[in-house]
SEFITI-544019 format. One record per residue: residue in one letter; x, y, z of N, C-alpha, C in turn. Coordinates in steps of 0.001 Angstrom, whole numbers. Layout:
// SEFITI-544019
> r:n.x:n.y:n.z:ca.x:ca.y:ca.z:c.x:c.y:c.z
> a:X:Y:Z:X:Y:Z:X:Y:Z
...
***
This chain:
// SEFITI-544019
> r:n.x:n.y:n.z:ca.x:ca.y:ca.z:c.x:c.y:c.z
> m:-60694:222571:131674:-61802:222214:131277:-61875:221147:131478
> a:-62878:220356:132794:-62755:218927:132672:-64101:218236:131892
> i:-63251:216796:131753:-64002:216177:130546:-64537:215277:131505
> v:-65805:215131:131413:-66612:214280:131534:-66903:212898:131255
> p:-66246:211578:132174:-66264:209941:131657:-68005:210023:131124
> g:-68167:209186:129289:-69324:208984:129110:-69705:210269:127954
> t:-69061:211207:127886:-69646:212151:126967:-68775:211843:125783
> r:-68815:212755:124713:-68450:212545:123437:-66872:212703:123776
> w:-66156:213927:124038:-64909:214157:124822:-64338:213459:125504
> g:-65116:212572:126622:-64677:211650:127246:-64187:210102:126633
> r:-64914:209884:125573:-64767:209051:125112:-63575:208976:123947
> i:-63420:210280:122928:-62391:210689:122484:-61316:210437:123314
> r:-61143:210696:124410:-60249:210732:125200:-59487:209370:125858
> m:-59986:208502:126092:-60079:207028:126414:-59499:206333:125247
> l:-59984:206227:123816:-59803:206229:122567:-57804:206544:122278
> a:-57893:207711:122799:-56206:208298:122723:-55429:207501:123231
> i:-56167:207723:125073:-54994:206597:125618:-54881:205340:125553
> a:-55878:204578:124722:-55845:203124:124321:-54856:203151:123193
> g:-54829:204295:122498:-53897:204219:120986:-52296:204662:121661
> i:-52273:205157:122567:-51291:205408:123078:-50598:204701:123778
> l:-51008:203925:124816:-50356:202857:125415:-49772:201873:124902
> p:-50021:201459:123489:-49297:200422:123017:-48002:201293:122179
> l:-47785:202541:122437:-47285:202594:121595:-45879:203303:122508
> l:-46328:203360:123704:-45819:203314:124968:-44664:201959:125146
> f:-45650:201297:124939:-45041:199929:125810:-43771:199778:124607
> l:-44009:200080:123324:-43223:199295:122020:-41967:200341:122594
> f:-42143:201547:122933:-40874:202675:123306:-40572:202139:123972
> i:-40783:201416:124827:-39636:201035:126239:-39247:199901:125951
> w:-39972:198881:125002:-39635:197807:124578:-38659:198112:123710
> v:-38251:198957:122664:-36771:199407:122219:-35852:199736:122322
> f:-36535:200543:123513:-35346:201365:124236:-34821:200812:125121
> t:-34997:199824:125781:-35026:199398:127334:-34756:198097:127008
> v:-35559:197314:126411:-35585:195661:126521:-34830:195242:125637
> k:-35413:195403:124069:-34167:195323:122815:-32915:195179:123172
> m:-32329:193604:122647:-31087:193930:123243:-30385:192700:121742
> p:-29119:193619:121264:-28471:192777:120198:-28317:191109:120321
> g:-28207:190265:118902:-27989:189036:119090:-29175:188317:120162
> p:-29095:187302:119865:-30076:185706:119970:-29375:185757:121672
> a:-30544:185357:122673:-29735:185209:124392:-29920:183667:124187
> f:-29173:183399:124593:-28770:181868:124923:-30045:181030:125807
> h:-30503:179687:125322:-31687:179240:126054:-31438:177699:126087
> g:-31568:177154:127068:-30942:175259:126970:-30329:174930:128044
> t:-29731:173553:127703:-28912:173211:129027:-27246:173613:128775
> l:-26353:173882:129809:-25382:174316:129885:-24420:173608:129940
> p:-23438:173138:129030:-22705:172139:128345:-21416:172000:130040
> p:-20716:171143:129269:-19366:170893:131049:-18991:171908:130815
> l:-18139:171980:131821:-17197:173292:132226:-15802:172480:131171
> t:-15450:173877:130133:-13826:173578:129918:-12750:173378:130717
> p:-11659:173336:130424:-10641:173389:130924:-10313:174832:131521
> d:-10287:175624:130869:-10105:176811:130826:-11176:177653:132005
> q:-12187:176494:131431:-12952:177388:133034:-13330:176433:133873
> q:-12652:175107:134140:-13027:175176:135264:-11242:175513:136316
> r:-10468:175824:135467:-9428:176804:136010:-9816:178112:136788
> l:-10731:178500:135787:-11489:179704:136287:-12078:179684:137690
> r:-12749:178644:137288:-13798:177991:138641:-13232:178486:140124
> a:-11656:177525:139822:-11097:177228:140820:-10519:178826:141584
> g:-10285:179098:140424:-9605:180823:141133:-10618:181750:141708
> l:-11926:181551:141133:-12996:182404:141459:-13374:181547:143304
> q:-13295:180566:143305:-13558:179971:144638:-13060:180341:145602
> q:-11289:180630:145100:-10146:180588:146459:-10629:182243:146401
> h:-10684:182825:145771:-10872:184701:146045:-11863:184860:147133
> v:-12899:184493:146534:-14618:184373:147330:-14014:183694:149117
> t:-13710:182439:148927:-13512:181864:149893:-12600:182732:150978
> v:-11038:183502:151343:-10718:183832:151607:-11323:184869:151791
> l:-11753:186117:150841:-12519:187286:151104:-13675:186981:152154
> a:-14196:186667:151893:-15580:186477:152583:-16031:184762:153626
> g:-14983:184581:153731:-14654:182893:154419:-13741:183480:155251
> q:-12558:183673:154981:-11257:183957:156419:-11177:185371:156210
> i:-11726:186239:155901:-11521:187529:156369:-12988:188130:156569
> g:-13827:187809:155864:-15470:188041:156519:-15825:189353:156058
> v:-16665:189803:156958:-17205:191167:156939:-16526:192544:156584
> r:-16999:192942:156043:-15696:194432:155529:-16859:195795:155330
> s:-16773:196099:156645:-16867:197779:156677:-16340:198543:157532
> d:-16992:199896:157697:-16198:200275:158589:-16045:199882:159706
> q:-17090:199573:160213:-17211:198768:161584:-16182:197574:161553
> t:-15650:196947:160563:-14709:195969:160521:-13758:196326:159923
> y:-12658:197835:159819:-12009:198482:158978:-10532:197546:158964
> h:-10560:196687:159795:-9016:196184:159876:-9442:194600:158853
> n:-10450:194340:158520:-10978:193857:157374:-11065:194238:156307
> v:-11257:195025:155947:-10928:196138:154923:-9663:196254:154404
> e:-9081:196118:155241:-7469:196850:155208:-6761:194974:154821
> r:-7078:193846:155193:-6710:192355:155177:-7126:192452:153516
> a:-8839:193030:152878:-8863:192262:151899:-8475:193555:151241
> a:-7941:194734:151202:-7160:195236:150226:-5295:194712:149770
> s:-5403:193950:150968:-3949:193516:151240:-4078:192639:150127
> y:-4259:191541:150433:-5072:190266:149732:-4919:190693:147922
> i:-5658:191404:147824:-5901:191865:146282:-5142:192694:145659
> e:-3972:193353:146440:-2751:193818:145753:-1647:192947:145997
> s:-1768:191621:146905:-665:190556:146689:-851:189991:145735
> t:-2433:189705:144942:-2420:188767:143981:-2188:189432:143081
> l:-2620:190869:142636:-2043:191327:141442:-954:191349:140715
> t:-348:191978:142585:1243:191933:142550:1913:190655:141744
> a:1241:189613:142394:1747:188289:142072:1109:187909:140294
> l:804:188655:139785:164:188616:138633:1267:189492:137694
> g:2258:190360:138048:2848:191156:137408:2497:192885:137304
> y:1381:192930:137647:1204:194355:137844:1779:195293:139010
> q:1980:196856:138502:2456:197254:139468:703:198264:140020
> v:1013:198015:141697:-563:198640:142039:-362:200002:142331
> v:-1259:200450:142247:-1526:202130:142639:-2532:202352:143516
> s:-2378:202871:144867:-2975:202982:145891:-3395:204126:146240
> q:-4876:204773:146069:-5374:206156:145737:-5963:206398:147403
> e:-5375:206931:147679:-6007:207084:149437:-6650:208488:149421
> y:-7671:208157:150487:-8571:209353:150819:-9205:209113:151816
> s:-9705:209926:152277:-10015:209862:154160:-11654:210007:153800
> a:-12398:209490:155070:-13748:209708:155162:-13810:208824:156426
> r:-15080:209990:156998:-15353:209408:158555:-14398:208489:159292
> g:-12918:209587:159440:-12035:209610:160085:-11331:208253:160183
> l:-11309:207561:158470:-10481:206935:158488:-9971:206932:157046
> v:-8959:206382:156498:-8150:206163:155340:-8827:205118:154582
> w:-8983:204851:153581:-9792:204423:152620:-8610:204231:150929
> r:-8497:203179:150577:-7773:203078:149255:-8514:202220:148347
> n:-8264:203202:147101:-8862:202691:146022:-7800:201942:145369
> l:-7714:200224:145065:-6529:199658:144287:-6735:199989:142392
> e:-5577:200378:142031:-5506:200329:140415:-4247:199414:139860
> a:-4868:198569:139079:-3770:197744:138594:-4043:197610:136765
> t:-3138:198498:135637:-2912:198769:134440:-2498:198282:133757
> l:-3010:197788:132676:-2689:197317:131387:-2690:198273:130211
> r:-1231:198643:130089:-1646:199572:128752:-1671:199459:127573
> g:-2791:200506:126933:-3126:199722:125727:-1815:200190:124701
> t:-2075:199589:123736:-871:199619:121992:-1328:201022:121307
> s:-2169:200670:120641:-2555:201479:119356:-3354:202803:119806
> l:-4256:202705:121242:-5172:203902:121766:-4928:203910:123107
> f:-3658:203650:123686:-3429:203564:124781:-3959:204863:125353
> q:-4267:205773:125150:-4985:206668:125726:-6387:206686:125703
> q:-6982:205998:125352:-8312:205382:125747:-8438:204605:126770
> v:-9549:204903:127724:-9293:203742:128891:-11042:203132:128976
> v:-10454:201641:129515:-11360:200994:130235:-11561:200808:131202
> v:-12338:200842:132212:-12184:201006:133639:-13235:199556:133860
> i:-12691:198579:134898:-13310:197423:135483:-12732:196977:136768
> g:-14200:197553:137337:-14058:197657:138486:-15035:196447:139477
> a:-14872:196540:141104:-15809:195794:141745:-15135:196505:142994
> h:-16100:196990:143708:-16208:197594:145283:-15964:195761:146213
> y:-15030:196219:147294:-14444:194784:147815:-15035:195303:149205
> d:-15653:195972:149744:-16364:196357:150879:-17923:195197:150786
> s:-17938:195110:152245:-19501:194545:152236:-20212:195536:153241
> a:-21703:195148:153313:-22863:195646:154297:-21908:194721:156133
> e:-22554:195885:156372:-22539:195801:158367:-22998:194628:158420
> e:-22086:193296:158636:-22669:191933:159268:-22768:191061:158004
> a:-22787:191288:157173:-22423:190095:155827:-21193:190072:155315
> p:-20941:189344:155460:-19617:188381:154732:-19516:189316:153588
> g:-20562:189164:153045:-20528:189627:151374:-19504:188845:150511
> a:-20045:187422:150320:-19838:186380:149524:-20517:186932:148128
> d:-21695:187108:147368:-22490:187588:146291:-21787:189349:146407
> d:-22435:189872:147395:-21791:191307:147136:-21167:191640:148133
> n:-19367:191757:148260:-18889:191544:146349:-18112:190405:146364
> a:-17701:189959:147106:-16404:189247:147397:-16462:188220:145528
> s:-17649:187895:144993:-18091:187581:143717:-17490:188491:142585
> g:-17703:190154:142479:-17048:190543:141555:-15955:190930:141714
> v:-15061:190778:143034:-13592:190928:142784:-13526:189898:142669
> a:-13742:188944:142819:-13069:187702:141886:-13082:187533:140604
> g:-14471:187807:140225:-14225:188206:139097:-13254:189290:138122
> v:-12785:190213:139042:-12463:191227:138278:-10790:190837:138224
> l:-10323:190358:139242:-9295:189521:139396:-8973:188320:138435
> e:-9650:187757:138586:-9521:186432:137313:-9290:187359:135947
> l:-10243:188145:135910:-10279:189086:134354:-8454:189549:134208
> a:-8040:190024:135183:-6821:190603:135689:-5670:189933:134707
> r:-5577:188177:135730:-5012:187308:135258:-4999:187277:133861
> l:-6196:186436:133147:-6392:186373:132111:-6190:187290:131048
> f:-6198:188324:131234:-5154:189515:130357:-4022:189912:130591
> a:-3063:189525:132061:-1486:189661:132196:-896:189048:130947
> g:-258:190506:130636:516:189896:129396:216:190338:128177
> s:-1105:190698:127669:-1686:190588:126438:-2718:191928:126486
> p:-2050:192724:126458:-2508:194012:126127:-3236:194377:124951
> q:-4446:195034:125014:-5209:195889:123810:-5022:196678:123382
> a:-5813:197152:122217:-5870:198448:121587:-5760:199514:122552
> r:-7070:199812:123543:-6901:200543:124877:-6535:199833:125940
> t:-5930:200975:127256:-5938:200680:128144:-6982:200040:129233
> i:-6322:199297:129799:-7308:198456:130703:-7006:199192:132102
> r:-7688:199326:133163:-7778:199422:134219:-8537:198620:134741
> f:-7776:197884:136356:-8555:197011:136575:-8477:197500:138021
> v:-9793:197936:138598:-9759:199366:139774:-10816:198336:141301
> f:-10426:198253:142379:-11077:197922:143557:-11273:199136:143986
> f:-12435:199256:144586:-13627:200552:145107:-13775:200054:146803
> p:-13507:200746:147935:-14310:200847:148987:-15408:201481:149051
> n:-15831:201098:150149:-16970:202327:150643:-18544:202059:149319
> e:-18629:200955:148982:-19798:201121:148345:-21233:201015:148642
> e:-21073:200001:150053:-22588:199856:151236:-22664:201407:151332
> p:-23895:201214:151921:-24184:201965:153196:-23302:202063:154197
> p:-23002:203107:155235:-23410:204152:155132:-22900:205204:153972
> s:-22127:204878:153350:-21338:205714:151970:-22023:206040:150859
> f:-22888:204907:150741:-23429:204877:149485:-24894:205616:149551
> p:-25066:206748:148827:-24547:207278:147706:-24090:208117:148154
> t:-22927:208815:148741:-22515:209710:148661:-20611:210128:148533
> a:-20262:210652:148737:-18650:211242:148240:-17506:210494:148947
> a:-18541:209586:150006:-17412:208727:150626:-17278:207497:149683
> m:-17552:207342:148756:-17656:206097:147776:-16242:206234:147472
> g:-15528:205129:147221:-14344:204617:146725:-14575:205349:145183
> s:-15557:204966:144470:-15597:204987:143447:-15938:206521:142584
> r:-16256:207452:143542:-16816:208896:143768:-15202:209348:143356
> h:-14238:209047:144617:-13433:210104:144592:-12503:209109:143586
> y:-12484:208423:142864:-11936:207971:141881:-12582:208290:140111
> a:-13907:208131:140224:-14523:208832:138899:-14374:210872:138863
> t:-14607:211504:139975:-14448:212661:139947:-12705:213141:139256
> d:-11665:212096:140292:-10211:213136:140272:-10047:212275:138861
> a:-10727:211335:138126:-10452:210701:136455:-10754:212311:135546
> r:-12069:212682:136350:-12724:213665:135827:-11589:214990:135363
> k:-11312:215217:136629:-10182:216218:137358:-8860:216650:136000
> r:-8448:214975:135871:-7317:214850:134554:-7743:214966:133445
> n:-8786:214881:133416:-9102:214809:131647:-9076:213431:131328
> d:-9007:212234:132074:-9003:210860:131140:-9670:210143:130441
> q:-9683:210051:129306:-10384:209421:128550:-11286:208324:128467
> i:-11805:208039:129588:-12531:206741:130135:-13688:206601:129043
> v:-13471:205389:128090:-14517:205137:127181:-15364:204061:127506
> a:-15221:203379:128812:-16080:202736:129339:-15628:202264:130236
> m:-16627:202073:131209:-16594:201578:132774:-17977:200086:132770
> m:-17509:199171:133651:-18119:198276:133620:-17967:197768:135256
> s:-18902:197839:135935:-18880:197624:136981:-19451:196393:137412
> i:-18617:195356:138078:-18609:193841:138414:-19581:193362:139661
> e:-20824:193512:139143:-21336:193627:140465:-22480:192675:141147
> s:-21962:191686:142081:-22892:190290:142567:-22975:189712:140923
> i:-22234:188394:141579:-22119:187709:140004:-22552:186241:140065
> g:-22253:186145:141666:-22499:184456:141839:-23777:183581:142280
> y:-24944:183894:142121:-26282:183375:142610:-26942:183182:141124
> y:-26960:182140:141265:-28502:181832:140060:-29530:180675:140426
> d:-30639:180890:140490:-32010:180195:140188:-32766:179511:139483
> t:-32681:178148:138930:-33298:178357:138029:-34864:177891:138074
> e:-35070:178002:139094:-36825:178030:139764:-37498:179004:139221
> e:-38911:178765:138689:-39847:179500:138509:-40411:180393:139650
> g:-40288:181647:139466:-40569:183033:140564:-39159:183331:141154
> s:-37991:182846:140974:-36879:182671:141694:-36395:184537:141318
> q:-36984:185026:140512:-36437:186598:140004:-37413:187766:139863
> r:-36884:188450:140873:-38223:189808:140805:-37214:190983:140299
> y:-37997:191638:139604:-37791:193595:139109:-38624:194624:139880
> p:-38279:195545:139923:-39070:196754:140298:-39629:197189:139067
> f:-40805:197889:139492:-41278:198122:138136:-40820:199427:137541
> p:-41036:199545:136318:-41921:199146:135429:-41367:197665:134405
> l:-39528:197584:134803:-39202:196258:134417:-39969:195029:134757
> n:-40698:194513:135821:-41087:193752:135803:-42209:192998:134911
> l:-42649:194183:134146:-43387:194055:133131:-43166:193153:131825
> a:-41669:192954:131455:-41066:192672:130382:-39956:191797:130560
> y:-39641:191109:131541:-38583:190219:131889:-38866:188787:132608
> p:-38232:187556:132629:-39105:186714:132876:-38465:186454:134299
> d:-39327:185655:135185:-39093:185335:136373:-38024:184154:136922
> v:-37527:183889:136122:-36560:182630:136326:-35405:183408:136737
> g:-34634:183478:137683:-33034:183805:137988:-31682:183102:137550
> d:-32083:182774:136368:-30997:181938:135844:-29751:182578:134830
> f:-29670:184187:134770:-29229:184785:133782:-28345:185630:134309
> i:-27278:186162:133549:-26760:187620:134268:-27389:188442:133468
> g:-26976:189950:134248:-28150:190734:133759:-26840:192007:133284
> f:-26718:192452:132258:-26305:193689:131508:-26944:195508:131715
> v:-26806:195968:132428:-27309:197473:132953:-26943:198420:132631
> s:-27436:199679:132423:-27112:200708:131815:-27994:202086:132042
> n:-27948:203092:132221:-28362:204339:131835:-29252:204524:130253
> l:-29504:205380:129715:-30041:205376:128804:-28860:206083:127761
> k:-28446:206730:128439:-27113:207364:128016:-25880:206706:127587
> s:-25691:205108:127954:-24646:204729:128090:-25261:203267:127326
> r:-26300:203712:126838:-27158:202218:125889:-26442:201368:124743
> p:-25629:202927:124134:-24275:201817:122983:-23489:200876:123209
> l:-22785:201130:124744:-21697:200560:125314:-22671:199112:125909
> l:-23572:199320:126550:-24491:198202:127222:-24934:197370:125521
> h:-25043:197558:124782:-25634:197067:123534:-24125:196250:122870
> r:-22941:197152:122646:-21541:196225:122385:-21308:195144:123197
> a:-21590:195468:124654:-20919:194404:125445:-21579:193482:125481
> i:-23110:193526:125432:-24555:192360:125377:-24049:191740:124278
> a:-23725:192316:123126:-23807:192003:121979:-22592:190613:121816
> a:-21406:191224:122366:-19853:190104:122311:-20343:189363:123109
> f:-20873:189046:124444:-21041:188139:125138:-22389:187070:124632
> r:-23275:187571:124297:-24158:186726:123622:-23485:185782:122081
> a:-23061:186016:121513:-22121:186069:120444:-21418:184880:120621
> h:-20880:184727:121832:-19366:183733:122440:-19704:183004:123251
> a:-20494:183415:124351:-20205:182942:125378:-22185:181814:125565
> i:-21786:180726:126288:-22939:180330:126337:-23578:179921:127521
> f:-24186:180993:127817:-24953:181504:129218:-26268:182143:129026
> p:-27568:182714:129810:-28108:182881:129105:-28188:184494:129858
> t:-28872:185595:129254:-28761:186728:129962:-29898:187614:129189
> q:-29891:188485:130448:-31300:190124:129863:-29868:190810:130286
> g:-30899:192144:129345:-29867:193753:129211:-31274:194488:129652
> a:-31200:195358:130224:-32066:196880:130566:-31310:197948:130121
> a:-31774:198594:129508:-31331:200267:129490:-32487:201366:129795
> a:-32131:201482:130935:-33381:202262:131851:-33355:203619:132031
> p:-33875:204274:132502:-33659:205720:133122:-33373:205262:134522
> s:-31921:205788:134865:-31302:205745:136296:-32329:205873:137364
> w:-33132:207106:137056:-34529:206569:138573:-35095:205516:138770
> v:-35182:204136:137951:-35703:203097:138189:-34728:202453:139422
> p:-35672:201949:140372:-34897:201186:141169:-34074:200345:140897
> g:-32602:199901:141685:-31717:199007:141131:-30810:199314:140358
> v:-31321:200433:139270:-30517:200276:138335:-28907:200943:138050
> w:-28899:202432:139481:-28062:203157:139838:-27160:202372:140727
> w:-27347:201128:141188:-27029:201048:142418:-25881:200195:143041
> s:-24908:200795:142436:-23069:200439:142481:-22190:201448:141694
> d:-21104:201234:141587:-20330:202071:141184:-19721:202691:140295
> h:-20710:202090:139125:-21152:203027:137744:-21942:204220:137923
> w:-22621:204503:138421:-23003:205115:138850:-22426:206613:139168
> s:-21056:206307:140202:-20367:207478:139891:-19777:207755:138900
> f:-19750:206689:137424:-19216:207032:136844:-19992:208076:135691
> w:-21296:207639:135737:-22599:208437:135353:-22126:209944:135982
> r:-21898:210380:137065:-22184:211549:137552:-21242:212035:136658
> e:-19759:212035:136539:-19016:212755:135916:-19066:212321:134169
> g:-19898:211878:133685:-20345:212218:131978:-19663:210857:131402
> y:-19327:209433:132134:-18771:208698:131366:-19696:207677:131492
> p:-19730:206975:130042:-20372:205764:129746:-19669:204721:130529
> a:-21029:203626:131268:-20679:203227:132203:-22081:201821:131959
> i:-21425:200540:132714:-22694:199756:132895:-22486:198462:133675
> m:-23582:198085:135151:-23277:197037:135623:-23460:195927:135324
> i:-22674:194850:135340:-23225:193250:135411:-23374:192815:136325
> t:-24016:192083:136405:-24655:191254:138126:-25289:190233:137641
> d:-25922:189746:139213:-27139:188902:138920:-27950:188882:139799
> t:-27879:190571:139661:-29395:191516:140127:-29701:191617:141986
> a:-28534:190746:142684:-28614:191063:143659:-29893:190885:144946
> p:-30780:191984:145419:-31551:191917:146068:-32911:191402:145330
> y:-32903:191163:143806:-33854:191098:143236:-34117:189585:142780
> r:-32893:188728:143592:-33049:187309:143626:-32031:186956:144542
> y:-31576:187316:145126:-30449:186423:146168:-31334:186999:147602
> p:-31899:185562:148095:-32103:185667:149561:-31189:185557:150986
> f:-30010:186003:150315:-29231:186081:151459:-28399:187378:151389
> y:-29404:188491:150580:-28590:189733:150473:-28656:190694:151262
> h:-27341:191115:151851:-26857:191906:153272:-27290:191174:154552
> t:-27092:190010:154664:-27519:189229:155492:-25791:188552:156135
> p:-26231:187930:157315:-24717:186710:157829:-24786:185829:156926
> q:-26182:185712:156532:-25840:184297:155476:-25483:184416:153979
> d:-24921:185597:153946:-24202:185685:152429:-23176:185369:152226
> t:-22760:183981:152668:-21158:183251:152123:-20600:182751:151440
> p:-19976:181821:151501:-19012:181219:150218:-19681:179585:149560
> d:-20687:179494:150733:-21187:178318:150312:-22600:178381:149316
> k:-22814:179645:149105:-24105:180037:148634:-24107:180355:147535
> l:-22585:180137:146087:-22467:180754:145414:-22300:179582:144463
> d:-22635:179796:143083:-22611:178927:142040:-21332:178822:141545
> y:-20079:178662:141796:-18998:178971:141275:-18817:178239:139523
> d:-19433:177028:138875:-19599:176812:137771:-20174:177574:136557
> r:-21353:178632:137457:-22110:179359:136549:-21101:180766:136311
> m:-20687:181053:137662:-19465:182382:137809:-18326:182164:136459
> a:-18185:180987:136400:-16879:181001:135679:-17788:180850:133809
> r:-18663:180222:133908:-18967:180788:132662:-19162:182174:132315
> v:-19638:183048:133164:-20118:184143:133236:-18736:185013:132631
> v:-17907:184774:133755:-16227:185743:133460:-16040:184889:132096
> h:-16034:184108:132161:-15316:183371:130442:-15710:184182:129286
> g:-17129:184308:129782:-17952:185257:128927:-17310:186376:128562
> l:-17018:187488:129655:-16543:188573:129682:-15391:189136:129816
> t:-14389:187857:129353:-13614:187998:128035:-13468:188537:126874
> y:-14769:188025:126315:-15288:188659:125191:-15985:190006:124599
> v:-16117:190110:126302:-16682:191712:126291:-15632:192546:126278
> v:-14615:192613:127118:-13396:193268:127306:-12758:193749:125897
> r:-12777:192272:125178:-12098:192455:123589:-12775:193388:123253
> a:-14203:193209:123229:-14569:194075:121981:-14922:195541:122530
> v:-15130:195924:123935:-14973:197040:124310:-13610:197843:124143
> a:-12631:197098:124574:-11115:197461:124502:-9903:197769:123061
> g:-11009:196603:122217:-10117:196486:120733:-9821:197002:120345
> p:-9407:197148:119288:-9246:197905:118251:-10430:198492:117368
> s:-11216:197674:116691:-12393:197980:115946:-13424:198363:116782
> s:-13099:199070:118176:-14246:199177:118594:-14433:201030:119041
> s:-15021:201645:118894:-15399:202913:119480:-15869:203005:121128
> g:-15338:202056:121855:-15193:201969:123224:-17026:202385:123855
> r:-17335:203013:123363:-18827:203601:123399:-19897:202607:122598
***
């Protein structure tokens, strides 16, 4: 039965809609936007000596990967292998034994690289900290994603010789970018699928995805609908993103970051169909039922050089990167430590 506007039933329907909409927005705010702990706002203090060392390491890794090596796609396969060799040698120098998981796609052999820090009391439970080391075609990939690789390498350095209760795997994936995304050719798809076949008890996965670009100007940050209704338009923060199922992990991670790090944050636990929410390697772990989050500067929603030849090392803010990675050490301890349920 059609309801004619202006009639009694039409007015009742409009009143009902007017009453439902505020409840809908409240639901979205509570389950998507509201995050535990107070977010930092204000002037950033000078870097500490530890953060200064972090800054130097991060800049060195990005300079090698995106400056000296450059574009890392299947069109420049030799550079993908050069990047893999650099990651492997860096981890080996830190004392890790690196496992190479090889697979074939599009007539080429690709490698996932894994360095494991075995846990103590809960070693059978695994926390995966991962980043993809390929780049888009024609893009040197400084922010996307040499910055993420640099972050994971520095986390591996900071935790070397300091095992947590749970096992930590530092994993580096090829083939996150198109044309592999989102297909079975992704390194993370192979990794997550094999993990599920082995019944690996992965209690958390953190995808470190594009963490190097920040802008304090108004209007520098954009979002996909409906997230644009709830978040600020200044791109000075690091984002924590999950689907609804991984919301407990997201809350634990951002709470730990906010409790210790002096840096702006935003978090979103959104349906996986929202554009951007699933655009990285954490998606592969969602596909296998594992809880996973993405930690990101939001890439195309902020970075003007996304997937272009101008995505070069000089565009990144290494001071802010150092603050973020330093803050992530507290996240790793919270998720991999004995008091956490992982999820």
